[in-house]
Backbone of each chain as nested JSON, in Angstrom:
{
  "chains": [
    {"id": "A", "residues": [
      {"number": 1, "name": "UNK", "atoms": {"N": [0.862, -1.234, 0.032], "CA": [0.005, -0.073, -0.123], "C": [0.837, 1.249, 0.044]}},
      {"number": 2, "name": "UNK", "atoms": {"N": [0.768, 2.075, -0.902], "CA": [1.49, 3.316, -1.056], "C": [0.329, 4.477, -0.917]}},
      {"number": 3, "name": "UNK", "atoms": {"N": [0.817, 5.511, -0.011], "CA": [0.082, 6.642, 0.111], "C": [0.665, 7.777, -0.554]}},
      {"number": 4, "name": "UNK", "atoms": {"N": [-0.195, 8.392, -1.565], "CA": [0.408, 9.535, -2.276], "C": [-0.405, 10.816, -1.692]}},
      {"number": 5, "name": "UNK", "atoms": {"N": [0.35, 11.678, -1.378], "CA": [-0.306, 13.065, -1.056], "C": [-0.052, 14.107, -2.086]}},
      {"number": 6, "name": "UNK", "atoms": {"N": [-1.18, 14.774, -2.737], "CA": [-1.191, 15.488, -3.919], "C": [-1.507, 17.002, -3.459]}},
      {"number": 7, "name": "UNK", "atoms": {"N": [-0.743, 17.906, -3.866], "CA": [-0.977, 19.467, -3.6], "C": [-1.151, 20.068, -4.89]}},
      {"number": 8, "name": "UNK", "atoms": {"N": [-2.434, 20.572, -4.967], "CA": [-2.801, 21.329, -6.005], "C": [-2.986, 22.755, -5.802]}},
      {"number": 9, "name": "UNK", "atoms": {"N": [-2.093, 23.727, -6.406], "CA": [-2.262, 25.008, -6.264], "C": [-2.45, 25.864, -7.371]}},
      {"number": 10, "name": "UNK", "atoms": {"N": [-3.215, 27.029, -7.368], "CA": [-3.243, 27.837, -8.338], "C": [-1.974, 28.408, -8.878]}},
      {"number": 11, "name": "UNK", "atoms": {"N": [-1.791, 28.766, -10.167], "CA": [-0.547, 29.352, -10.68], "C": [-0.367, 30.802, -10.075]}},
      {"number": 12, "name": "UNK", "atoms": {"N": [0.897, 31.142, -9.773], "CA": [1.21, 32.413, -9.353], "C": [0.512, 33.578, -10.25]}},
      {"number": 13, "name": "UNK", "atoms": {"N": [0.647, 33.308, -11.469], "CA": [0.091, 34.505, -12.207], "C": [-1.665, 34.615, -12.39]}},
      {"number": 14, "name": "UNK", "atoms": {"N": [-2.255, 33.644, -11.972], "CA": [-3.714, 33.418, -11.908], "C": [-4.377, 33.962, -10.774]}},
      {"number": 15, "name": "UNK", "atoms": {"N": [-5.456, 34.841, -10.779], "CA": [-6.041, 35.386, -9.707], "C": [-6.706, 34.395, -8.886]}},
      {"number": 16, "name": "UNK", "atoms": {"N": [-6.569, 34.457, -7.654], "CA": [-7.262, 33.462, -6.683], "C": [-8.378, 34.098, -5.961]}},
      {"number": 17, "name": "UNK", "atoms": {"N": [-9.613, 34.153, -6.546], "CA": [-10.804, 34.88, -5.946], "C": [-11.089, 34.312, -4.358]}},
      {"number": 18, "name": "UNK", "atoms": {"N": [-10.848, 32.966, -4.213], "CA": [-11.429, 32.332, -2.889], "C": [-10.413, 32.886, -2.056]}},
      {"number": 19, "name": "UNK", "atoms": {"N": [-9.189, 32.996, -2.405], "CA": [-8.175, 33.496, -1.318], "C": [-8.316, 35.018, -1.116]}},
      {"number": 20, "name": "UNK", "atoms": {"N": [-8.735, 35.702, -2.118], "CA": [-8.937, 37.299, -1.831], "C": [-10.254, 37.308, -0.939]}},
      {"number": 21, "name": "UNK", "atoms": {"N": [-11.219, 36.506, -1.1], "CA": [-12.278, 36.572, -0.165], "C": [-11.989, 36.071, 1.351]}},
      {"number": 22, "name": "UNK", "atoms": {"N": [-11.208, 35.197, 1.465], "CA": [-10.67, 34.558, 2.878], "C": [-9.982, 35.882, 3.358]}},
      {"number": 23, "name": "UNK", "atoms": {"N": [-8.97, 36.386, 2.684], "CA": [-8.109, 37.421, 3.168], "C": [-8.852, 38.674, 3.709]}},
      {"number": 24, "name": "UNK", "atoms": {"N": [-9.97, 38.997, 2.867], "CA": [-10.884, 39.976, 3.237], "C": [-11.669, 39.689, 4.596]}},
      {"number": 25, "name": "UNK", "atoms": {"N": [-12.237, 38.562, 4.645], "CA": [-12.886, 38.02, 5.774], "C": [-11.821, 38.015, 7.183]}},
      {"number": 26, "name": "UNK", "atoms": {"N": [-10.559, 37.735, 6.86], "CA": [-9.577, 37.676, 8.081], "C": [-9.286, 39.204, 8.311]}},
      {"number": 27, "name": "UNK", "atoms": {"N": [-9.248, 40.003, 7.464], "CA": [-9.057, 41.59, 7.748], "C": [-10.197, 42.053, 8.618]}},
      {"number": 28, "name": "UNK", "atoms": {"N": [-11.342, 41.55, 8.272], "CA": [-12.564, 42.294, 8.951], "C": [-12.673, 41.59, 10.229]}},
      {"number": 29, "name": "UNK", "atoms": {"N": [-12.115, 40.471, 10.541], "CA": [-12.045, 40.054, 12.052], "C": [-10.649, 40.422, 12.932]}},
      {"number": 30, "name": "UNK", "atoms": {"N": [-9.996, 41.469, 12.058], "CA": [-9.071, 41.895, 12.996], "C": [-7.633, 41.327, 12.816]}},
      {"number": 31, "name": "UNK", "atoms": {"N": [-7.392, 40.487, 11.713], "CA": [-6.208, 39.667, 11.567], "C": [-5.625, 40.669, 10.258]}},
      {"number": 32, "name": "UNK", "atoms": {"N": [-5.157, 41.805, 10.767], "CA": [-4.717, 42.749, 9.397], "C": [-3.496, 42.4, 9.084]}},
      {"number": 33, "name": "UNK", "atoms": {"N": [-2.523, 41.57, 9.933], "CA": [-1.233, 41.214, 9.302], "C": [-1.342, 40.354, 7.986]}},
      {"number": 34, "name": "UNK", "atoms": {"N": [-2.343, 39.896, 7.676], "CA": [-2.371, 38.839, 6.472], "C": [-2.283, 39.644, 5.233]}},
      {"number": 35, "name": "UNK", "atoms": {"N": [-1.243, 39.538, 4.462], "CA": [-0.825, 40.218, 3.233], "C": [-1.319, 39.598, 2.113]}},
      {"number": 36, "name": "UNK", "atoms": {"N": [-1.633, 38.037, 2.109], "CA": [-2.088, 37.561, 0.891], "C": [-2.416, 36.192, 1.46]}},
      {"number": 37, "name": "UNK", "atoms": {"N": [-3.47, 35.428, 0.704], "CA": [-3.996, 34.226, 1.006], "C": [-3.941, 33.352, -0.342]}},
      {"number": 38, "name": "UNK", "atoms": {"N": [-3.495, 32.382, -0.551], "CA": [-3.582, 31.563, -1.677], "C": [-4.362, 30.171, -1.301]}},
      {"number": 39, "name": "UNK", "atoms": {"N": [-5.339, 29.665, -2.073], "CA": [-6.121, 28.34, -1.334], "C": [-5.802, 27.333, -2.614]}},
      {"number": 40, "name": "UNK", "atoms": {"N": [-5.62, 26.153, -2.033], "CA": [-5.269, 25.04, -3.069], "C": [-5.938, 23.934, -2.547]}},
      {"number": 41, "name": "UNK", "atoms": {"N": [-5.79, 22.735, -3.056], "CA": [-6.382, 21.463, -2.528], "C": [-5.317, 20.441, -2.29]}},
      {"number": 42, "name": "UNK", "atoms": {"N": [-5.656, 19.663, -1.33], "CA": [-4.801, 18.793, -0.503], "C": [-5.42, 17.395, -0.485]}},
      {"number": 43, "name": "UNK", "atoms": {"N": [-4.906, 16.358, -1.355], "CA": [-5.393, 15.067, -1.39], "C": [-4.604, 13.879, -0.989]}},
      {"number": 44, "name": "UNK", "atoms": {"N": [-5.369, 12.911, -0.196], "CA": [-4.357, 11.829, 0.212], "C": [-5.13, 10.668, -0.508]}},
      {"number": 45, "name": "UNK", "atoms": {"N": [-4.345, 9.835, -1.326], "CA": [-4.775, 8.658, -2.028], "C": [-4.193, 7.448, -1.437]}},
      {"number": 46, "name": "UNK", "atoms": {"N": [-4.937, 6.437, -1.079], "CA": [-4.272, 5.197, -0.724], "C": [-4.353, 4.316, -2.057]}},
      {"number": 47, "name": "UNK", "atoms": {"N": [-3.002, 3.812, -2.494], "CA": [-2.945, 3.083, -3.681], "C": [-2.671, 1.526, -3.373]}},
      {"number": 48, "name": "UNK", "atoms": {"N": [-3.441, 0.711, -3.821], "CA": [-3.104, -0.716, -3.717], "C": [-2.002, -1.13, -4.638]}},
      {"number": 49, "name": "UNK", "atoms": {"N": [-0.806, -0.908, -4.471], "CA": [0.31, -1.302, -5.222], "C": [1.542, -1.301, -4.259]}},
      {"number": 50, "name": "UNK", "atoms": {"N": [2.648, -1.786, -4.641], "CA": [3.909, -1.783, -4.016], "C": [4.844, -1.156, -4.797]}},
      {"number": 51, "name": "UNK", "atoms": {"N": [4.659, -1.034, -6.146], "CA": [5.572, -0.638, -7.118], "C": [5.915, 0.865, -7.164]}},
      {"number": 52, "name": "UNK", "atoms": {"N": [6.801, 1.435, -6.455], "CA": [6.92, 2.946, -6.23], "C": [7.008, 3.604, -7.546]}},
      {"number": 53, "name": "UNK", "atoms": {"N": [7.884, 2.908, -8.544], "CA": [8.014, 3.652, -9.885], "C": [6.636, 3.708, -10.646]}},
      {"number": 54, "name": "UNK", "atoms": {"N": [5.872, 2.668, -10.671], "CA": [4.751, 2.454, -11.305], "C": [3.797, 3.634, -10.609]}},
      {"number": 55, "name": "UNK", "atoms": {"N": [3.694, 3.554, -9.316], "CA": [2.685, 4.555, -8.507], "C": [2.989, 6.067, -8.996]}},
      {"number": 56, "name": "UNK", "atoms": {"N": [4.332, 6.368, -9.196], "CA": [4.537, 7.775, -9.357], "C": [4.239, 8.052, -10.85]}},
      {"number": 57, "name": "UNK", "atoms": {"N": [4.361, 7.198, -11.776], "CA": [3.809, 7.374, -13.118], "C": [2.14, 7.535, -13.184]}},
      {"number": 58, "name": "UNK", "atoms": {"N": [1.607, 6.632, -12.39], "CA": [0.184, 6.617, -12.313], "C": [-0.37, 7.854, -11.512]}},
      {"number": 59, "name": "UNK", "atoms": {"N": [0.072, 8.296, -10.44], "CA": [-0.485, 9.5, -9.871], "C": [-0.184, 10.574, -10.756]}},
      {"number": 60, "name": "UNK", "atoms": {"N": [1.034, 10.629, -11.568], "CA": [1.217, 12.019, -12.296], "C": [0.206, 11.741, -13.395]}},
      {"number": 61, "name": "UNK", "atoms": {"N": [-0.114, 10.853, -14.034], "CA": [-1.251, 10.618, -14.813], "C": [-2.558, 10.896, -14.458]}},
      {"number": 62, "name": "UNK", "atoms": {"N": [-2.973, 10.736, -13.198], "CA": [-4.117, 10.977, -12.514], "C": [-4.27, 12.585, -12.336]}},
      {"number": 63, "name": "UNK", "atoms": {"N": [-3.059, 13.123, -11.897], "CA": [-2.973, 14.561, -11.657], "C": [-3.252, 15.337, -13.191]}},
      {"number": 64, "name": "UNK", "atoms": {"N": [-2.747, 14.724, -14.176], "CA": [-2.731, 15.388, -15.54], "C": [-4.293, 15.44, -15.886]}},
      {"number": 65, "name": "UNK", "atoms": {"N": [-4.735, 14.18, -15.7], "CA": [-6.064, 13.953, -16.266], "C": [-7.246, 14.443, -15.687]}},
      {"number": 66, "name": "UNK", "atoms": {"N": [-7.12, 14.35, -14.239], "CA": [-8.296, 14.657, -13.53], "C": [-8.146, 15.56, -12.369]}},
      {"number": 67, "name": "UNK", "atoms": {"N": [-7.037, 15.212, -11.423], "CA": [-7.036, 16.064, -10.248], "C": [-6.614, 17.56, -10.342]}},
      {"number": 68, "name": "UNK", "atoms": {"N": [-5.824, 17.89, -11.44], "CA": [-5.47, 19.393, -11.56], "C": [-5.803, 19.766, -12.789]}},
      {"number": 69, "name": "UNK", "atoms": {"N": [-6.199, 21.025, -12.847], "CA": [-6.36, 21.707, -14.271], "C": [-5.17, 22.354, -14.486]}},
      {"number": 70, "name": "UNK", "atoms": {"N": [-4.386, 21.77, -15.343], "CA": [-2.954, 22.114, -15.659], "C": [-2.871, 23.495, -16.517]}},
      {"number": 71, "name": "UNK", "atoms": {"N": [-4.213, 23.985, -17.001], "CA": [-4.016, 25.284, -17.6], "C": [-3.759, 26.443, -16.565]}},
      {"number": 72, "name": "UNK", "atoms": {"N": [-4.586, 26.301, -15.284], "CA": [-4.442, 27.39, -14.369], "C": [-3.85, 26.85, -13.061]}},
      {"number": 73, "name": "UNK", "atoms": {"N": [-3.501, 25.416, -12.769], "CA": [-3.228, 24.94, -11.684], "C": [-1.702, 24.148, -11.61]}},
      {"number": 74, "name": "UNK", "atoms": {"N": [-1.004, 24.278, -10.657], "CA": [0.224, 23.464, -10.539], "C": [-0.026, 22.295, -9.589]}},
      {"number": 75, "name": "UNK", "atoms": {"N": [0.627, 21.274, -9.858], "CA": [0.537, 20.167, -8.843], "C": [1.988, 19.771, -8.381]}},
      {"number": 76, "name": "UNK", "atoms": {"N": [1.925, 19.002, -7.256], "CA": [3.137, 18.25, -6.944], "C": [2.66, 17.097, -5.969]}},
      {"number": 77, "name": "UNK", "atoms": {"N": [3.54, 16.118, -5.815], "CA": [3.079, 14.972, -4.987], "C": [4.236, 14.234, -4.251]}},
      {"number": 78, "name": "UNK", "atoms": {"N": [3.754, 13.621, -3.217], "CA": [4.841, 12.908, -2.439], "C": [4.256, 11.361, -2.181]}},
      {"number": 79, "name": "UNK", "atoms": {"N": [5.322, 10.4, -2.227], "CA": [4.723, 8.994, -2.133], "C": [5.374, 8.473, -0.737]}},
      {"number": 80, "name": "UNK", "atoms": {"N": [4.626, 7.671, -0.045], "CA": [5.049, 7.206, 1.239], "C": [4.634, 5.863, 1.437]}},
      {"number": 81, "name": "UNK", "atoms": {"N": [5.701, 5.06, 1.98], "CA": [5.084, 3.637, 2.136], "C": [5.642, 2.651, 1.061]}}
    ]},
    {"id": "B", "residues": [
      {"number": 1, "name": "UNK", "atoms": {"N": [8.486, 39.174, 7.369], "CA": [7.365, 38.355, 6.623], "C": [7.462, 37.057, 6.853]}},
      {"number": 2, "name": "UNK", "atoms": {"N": [6.379, 36.318, 7.35], "CA": [6.416, 34.967, 7.548], "C": [5.292, 34.253, 6.946]}},
      {"number": 3, "name": "UNK", "atoms": {"N": [5.683, 33.212, 6.197], "CA": [4.745, 32.482, 5.46], "C": [4.168, 31.268, 6.258]}},
      {"number": 4, "name": "UNK", "atoms": {"N": [2.934, 31.26, 6.389], "CA": [2.111, 29.984, 6.959], "C": [1.383, 29.159, 5.882]}},
      {"number": 5, "name": "UNK", "atoms": {"N": [1.775, 27.871, 6.194], "CA": [1.111, 26.951, 5.221], "C": [0.119, 26.116, 6.096]}},
      {"number": 6, "name": "UNK", "atoms": {"N": [-1.198, 26.317, 5.696], "CA": [-2.344, 25.651, 6.679], "C": [-2.758, 24.345, 5.874]}},
      {"number": 7, "name": "UNK", "atoms": {"N": [-3.058, 23.213, 6.587], "CA": [-3.665, 22.102, 5.873], "C": [-4.862, 21.804, 6.694]}},
      {"number": 8, "name": "UNK", "atoms": {"N": [-6.032, 21.886, 6.007], "CA": [-7.259, 21.423, 6.734], "C": [-7.794, 20.237, 6.138]}},
      {"number": 9, "name": "UNK", "atoms": {"N": [-8.031, 19.107, 6.953], "CA": [-8.626, 17.815, 6.317], "C": [-9.753, 17.295, 7.243]}},
      {"number": 10, "name": "UNK", "atoms": {"N": [-10.491, 16.589, 6.458], "CA": [-11.752, 16.142, 7.07], "C": [-11.278, 15.089, 8.223]}},
      {"number": 11, "name": "UNK", "atoms": {"N": [-12.03, 14.91, 9.314], "CA": [-11.748, 14.048, 10.404], "C": [-11.826, 12.539, 9.774]}},
      {"number": 12, "name": "UNK", "atoms": {"N": [-10.945, 11.689, 10.37], "CA": [-11.165, 10.336, 9.964], "C": [-12.476, 9.666, 9.868]}},
      {"number": 13, "name": "UNK", "atoms": {"N": [-13.29, 9.958, 10.9], "CA": [-14.564, 9.438, 11.402], "C": [-15.718, 10.019, 10.473]}},
      {"number": 14, "name": "UNK", "atoms": {"N": [-15.321, 11.13, 9.735], "CA": [-16.31, 11.931, 8.83], "C": [-16.446, 11.34, 7.456]}},
      {"number": 15, "name": "UNK", "atoms": {"N": [-17.322, 11.222, 6.844], "CA": [-17.578, 10.866, 5.395], "C": [-17.021, 11.976, 4.45]}},
      {"number": 16, "name": "UNK", "atoms": {"N": [-16.317, 11.642, 3.611], "CA": [-15.727, 12.655, 2.469], "C": [-16.486, 12.495, 1.176]}},
      {"number": 17, "name": "UNK", "atoms": {"N": [-17.664, 13.104, 0.979], "CA": [-18.357, 12.583, -0.25], "C": [-17.537, 13.129, -1.679]}},
      {"number": 18, "name": "UNK", "atoms": {"N": [-16.731, 14.019, -1.355], "CA": [-15.959, 14.613, -2.64], "C": [-14.843, 13.816, -2.857]}},
      {"number": 19, "name": "UNK", "atoms": {"N": [-14.242, 13.11, -1.669], "CA": [-13.224, 12.224, -1.978], "C": [-13.833, 10.766, -2.713]}},
      {"number": 20, "name": "UNK", "atoms": {"N": [-15.034, 10.495, -2.3], "CA": [-15.661, 9.363, -2.735], "C": [-15.938, 9.581, -4.167]}},
      {"number": 21, "name": "UNK", "atoms": {"N": [-16.444, 10.69, -4.411], "CA": [-16.669, 11.008, -5.987], "C": [-15.542, 10.779, -6.847]}},
      {"number": 22, "name": "UNK", "atoms": {"N": [-14.256, 11.542, -6.338], "CA": [-13.133, 11.623, -7.075], "C": [-12.676, 10.038, -7.223]}},
      {"number": 23, "name": "UNK", "atoms": {"N": [-12.764, 9.311, -6.174], "CA": [-12.389, 7.851, -6.256], "C": [-13.164, 7.214, -7.338]}},
      {"number": 24, "name": "UNK", "atoms": {"N": [-14.505, 7.42, -7.374], "CA": [-15.288, 6.739, -8.43], "C": [-14.968, 7.104, -9.873]}},
      {"number": 25, "name": "UNK", "atoms": {"N": [-14.409, 8.596, -9.975], "CA": [-14.016, 9.007, -11.371], "C": [-12.637, 8.412, -11.823]}},
      {"number": 26, "name": "UNK", "atoms": {"N": [-11.778, 8.185, -10.765], "CA": [-10.658, 7.591, -11.097], "C": [-10.76, 6.249, -11.484]}},
      {"number": 27, "name": "UNK", "atoms": {"N": [-11.815, 5.411, -10.873], "CA": [-11.963, 3.863, -11.244], "C": [-12.477, 4.048, -12.553]}},
      {"number": 28, "name": "UNK", "atoms": {"N": [-13.492, 4.701, -12.773], "CA": [-14.009, 4.625, -14.181], "C": [-13.071, 4.973, -15.251]}},
      {"number": 29, "name": "UNK", "atoms": {"N": [-11.804, 5.647, -14.88], "CA": [-10.826, 5.977, -15.82], "C": [-9.824, 4.973, -15.887]}},
      {"number": 30, "name": "UNK", "atoms": {"N": [-9.895, 3.864, -15.242], "CA": [-9.117, 2.977, -15.162], "C": [-7.903, 2.97, -14.04]}},
      {"number": 31, "name": "UNK", "atoms": {"N": [-8.081, 3.814, -13.124], "CA": [-7.049, 3.898, -12.04], "C": [-7.658, 2.995, -10.877]}},
      {"number": 32, "name": "UNK", "atoms": {"N": [-7.649, 1.625, -11.166], "CA": [-8.399, 0.851, -10.248], "C": [-7.727, 0.58, -8.881]}},
      {"number": 33, "name": "UNK", "atoms": {"N": [-6.45, 0.898, -8.835], "CA": [-5.58, 0.687, -7.758], "C": [-6.003, 1.609, -6.587]}},
      {"number": 34, "name": "UNK", "atoms": {"N": [-6.715, 2.775, -6.769], "CA": [-6.808, 3.78, -6.07], "C": [-8.121, 3.061, -4.867]}},
      {"number": 35, "name": "UNK", "atoms": {"N": [-7.812, 2.932, -3.536], "CA": [-8.294, 2.336, -2.452], "C": [-9.286, 3.36, -1.761]}},
      {"number": 36, "name": "UNK", "atoms": {"N": [-8.747, 4.723, -1.548], "CA": [-9.484, 5.839, -1.042], "C": [-8.846, 7.203, -1.218]}},
      {"number": 37, "name": "UNK", "atoms": {"N": [-9.621, 8.044, -1.303], "CA": [-9.319, 9.447, -1.408], "C": [-10.081, 10.222, -0.562]}},
      {"number": 38, "name": "UNK", "atoms": {"N": [-9.25, 11.028, 0.282], "CA": [-9.709, 12.135, 1.059], "C": [-9.141, 13.408, 0.535]}},
      {"number": 39, "name": "UNK", "atoms": {"N": [-10.031, 14.477, 0.51], "CA": [-9.609, 15.77, 0.002], "C": [-9.883, 16.715, 1.173]}},
      {"number": 40, "name": "UNK", "atoms": {"N": [-8.745, 17.632, 1.259], "CA": [-8.882, 18.591, 1.993], "C": [-8.199, 20.017, 1.486]}},
      {"number": 41, "name": "UNK", "atoms": {"N": [-8.101, 20.945, 2.233], "CA": [-7.644, 22.249, 1.733], "C": [-6.256, 22.681, 2.105]}},
      {"number": 42, "name": "UNK", "atoms": {"N": [-5.462, 23.304, 1.258], "CA": [-4.237, 23.821, 1.717], "C": [-4.235, 25.173, 1.298]}},
      {"number": 43, "name": "UNK", "atoms": {"N": [-3.545, 26.024, 2.433], "CA": [-3.705, 27.42, 2.153], "C": [-2.239, 28.04, 2.466]}},
      {"number": 44, "name": "UNK", "atoms": {"N": [-1.97, 29.109, 1.656], "CA": [-0.577, 29.647, 1.861], "C": [-0.988, 31.251, 2.511]}},
      {"number": 45, "name": "UNK", "atoms": {"N": [-0.627, 31.527, 3.66], "CA": [-0.673, 32.862, 3.988], "C": [0.575, 33.524, 3.964]}},
      {"number": 46, "name": "UNK", "atoms": {"N": [0.607, 34.849, 3.775], "CA": [1.833, 35.742, 3.925], "C": [1.419, 36.716, 5.113]}},
      {"number": 47, "name": "UNK", "atoms": {"N": [2.2, 36.614, 6.109], "CA": [1.857, 37.525, 7.154], "C": [2.908, 38.423, 7.474]}},
      {"number": 48, "name": "UNK", "atoms": {"N": [2.353, 39.78, 7.613], "CA": [3.359, 41.115, 7.939], "C": [3.689, 40.932, 9.301]}},
      {"number": 49, "name": "UNK", "atoms": {"N": [4.601, 40.223, 9.796], "CA": [5.191, 40.132, 11.097], "C": [6.483, 39.348, 11.052]}},
      {"number": 50, "name": "UNK", "atoms": {"N": [7.238, 39.723, 12.058], "CA": [8.491, 38.808, 12.192], "C": [8.587, 38.142, 13.535]}},
      {"number": 51, "name": "UNK", "atoms": {"N": [7.591, 38.199, 14.248], "CA": [7.504, 37.505, 15.654], "C": [6.899, 36.015, 15.412]}},
      {"number": 52, "name": "UNK", "atoms": {"N": [7.618, 35.189, 15.5], "CA": [7.317, 33.87, 15.222], "C": [6.11, 33.385, 16.364]}},
      {"number": 53, "name": "UNK", "atoms": {"N": [6.388, 33.507, 17.509], "CA": [5.672, 33.134, 18.467], "C": [4.004, 33.829, 18.393]}},
      {"number": 54, "name": "UNK", "atoms": {"N": [4.253, 35.014, 17.972], "CA": [2.85, 35.73, 17.906], "C": [2.075, 35.249, 16.582]}},
      {"number": 55, "name": "UNK", "atoms": {"N": [2.893, 34.942, 15.609], "CA": [2.305, 34.428, 14.36], "C": [1.843, 33.03, 14.668]}},
      {"number": 56, "name": "UNK", "atoms": {"N": [2.431, 32.204, 15.522], "CA": [1.916, 30.921, 15.623], "C": [0.399, 30.931, 16.46]}},
      {"number": 57, "name": "UNK", "atoms": {"N": [0.367, 31.866, 17.514], "CA": [-0.916, 31.989, 18.164], "C": [-1.929, 32.519, 17.256]}},
      {"number": 58, "name": "UNK", "atoms": {"N": [-1.626, 33.56, 16.484], "CA": [-2.458, 34.271, 15.488], "C": [-2.951, 33.125, 14.461]}},
      {"number": 59, "name": "UNK", "atoms": {"N": [-2.27, 32.4, 13.962], "CA": [-2.665, 31.43, 12.845], "C": [-3.607, 30.325, 13.39]}},
      {"number": 60, "name": "UNK", "atoms": {"N": [-3.394, 30.111, 14.77], "CA": [-4.111, 28.973, 15.405], "C": [-5.485, 29.512, 15.557]}},
      {"number": 61, "name": "UNK", "atoms": {"N": [-5.439, 31.024, 15.935], "CA": [-6.813, 31.536, 16.208], "C": [-7.605, 31.701, 14.962]}},
      {"number": 62, "name": "UNK", "atoms": {"N": [-6.905, 32.121, 13.749], "CA": [-7.569, 32.15, 12.329], "C": [-8.212, 30.761, 12.193]}},
      {"number": 63, "name": "UNK", "atoms": {"N": [-7.511, 29.683, 12.331], "CA": [-7.896, 28.435, 12.054], "C": [-9.111, 28.104, 12.696]}},
      {"number": 64, "name": "UNK", "atoms": {"N": [-9.147, 28.307, 14.013], "CA": [-10.281, 27.904, 15.114], "C": [-11.329, 28.749, 14.66]}},
      {"number": 65, "name": "UNK", "atoms": {"N": [-11.256, 30.156, 14.244], "CA": [-12.187, 31.076, 13.904], "C": [-12.815, 30.907, 12.549]}},
      {"number": 66, "name": "UNK", "atoms": {"N": [-11.969, 30.694, 11.763], "CA": [-12.622, 30.823, 10.28], "C": [-12.085, 29.81, 9.214]}},
      {"number": 67, "name": "UNK", "atoms": {"N": [-10.869, 29.33, 9.348], "CA": [-10.136, 28.605, 8.418], "C": [-10.608, 26.981, 8.385]}},
      {"number": 68, "name": "UNK", "atoms": {"N": [-10.927, 26.606, 9.444], "CA": [-11.328, 25.173, 9.568], "C": [-12.655, 25.256, 10.496]}},
      {"number": 69, "name": "UNK", "atoms": {"N": [-13.311, 24.118, 10.136], "CA": [-14.663, 24.033, 10.945], "C": [-14.259, 22.768, 11.764]}},
      {"number": 70, "name": "UNK", "atoms": {"N": [-13.921, 23.113, 13.094], "CA": [-13.375, 22.109, 13.887], "C": [-14.135, 20.982, 14.304]}},
      {"number": 71, "name": "UNK", "atoms": {"N": [-15.568, 21.037, 14.08], "CA": [-16.357, 19.949, 14.335], "C": [-16.22, 18.999, 13.437]}},
      {"number": 72, "name": "UNK", "atoms": {"N": [-15.826, 19.061, 12.312], "CA": [-15.69, 18.096, 11.39], "C": [-14.255, 18.079, 10.654]}},
      {"number": 73, "name": "UNK", "atoms": {"N": [-13.528, 19.137, 11.068], "CA": [-12.018, 19.293, 10.337], "C": [-11.064, 19.076, 11.308]}},
      {"number": 74, "name": "UNK", "atoms": {"N": [-10.07, 18.612, 10.95], "CA": [-8.551, 18.817, 11.699], "C": [-7.796, 20.038, 10.763]}},
      {"number": 75, "name": "UNK", "atoms": {"N": [-6.974, 20.55, 11.479], "CA": [-6.005, 21.553, 10.813], "C": [-4.598, 21.281, 11.508]}},
      {"number": 76, "name": "UNK", "atoms": {"N": [-3.585, 21.73, 10.593], "CA": [-2.299, 21.598, 11.131], "C": [-1.564, 22.889, 10.428]}},
      {"number": 77, "name": "UNK", "atoms": {"N": [-0.497, 23.484, 10.833], "CA": [0.106, 24.324, 9.973], "C": [1.605, 24.397, 10.395]}},
      {"number": 78, "name": "UNK", "atoms": {"N": [2.416, 25.158, 9.244], "CA": [3.77, 25.198, 9.466], "C": [4.012, 26.827, 9.168]}},
      {"number": 79, "name": "UNK", "atoms": {"N": [5.173, 27.132, 9.925], "CA": [5.645, 28.745, 9.589], "C": [7.099, 28.647, 8.982]}},
      {"number": 80, "name": "UNK", "atoms": {"N": [7.356, 29.662, 8.187], "CA": [8.633, 29.672, 7.519], "C": [8.914, 31.016, 7.291]}},
      {"number": 81, "name": "UNK", "atoms": {"N": [10.308, 31.209, 7.715], "CA": [10.68, 32.635, 7.116], "C": [10.777, 33.558, 8.62]}}
    ]}
  ]
}
């Protein structure tokens, strides 16, 4: 069993309206030191395989095809176990 | 300037319907080795402060009050810089 942790973030050049909204909310709550907020996704996948190299290629494929929109998002992942 | 990275995940005992949907989609695309998917949030905050202890207390406060719903979600964060 291999655990894959995938991080999907919006590219630096792309506006993150959700982050802007959260920043505004934090400001209105008195957290004025918050200069910027960027929000992404964090995914934990349990893979029923023990071949690390195969898992790496497969998770990359999953990211490209479904988990990330590579036009506006970046992704990275870690494998464990 | 301190960078805080916040991870918000759904508690293990709570059903994650988004994760179940993504797992179903991955299966139907031929990624049958995916045993489970849990989806969380990943946030990067830039804080205009240099006091690490204060930043730690403030980010904890932000998580408790806005960033995480502690009834059904767990959070953890890292500070950098």
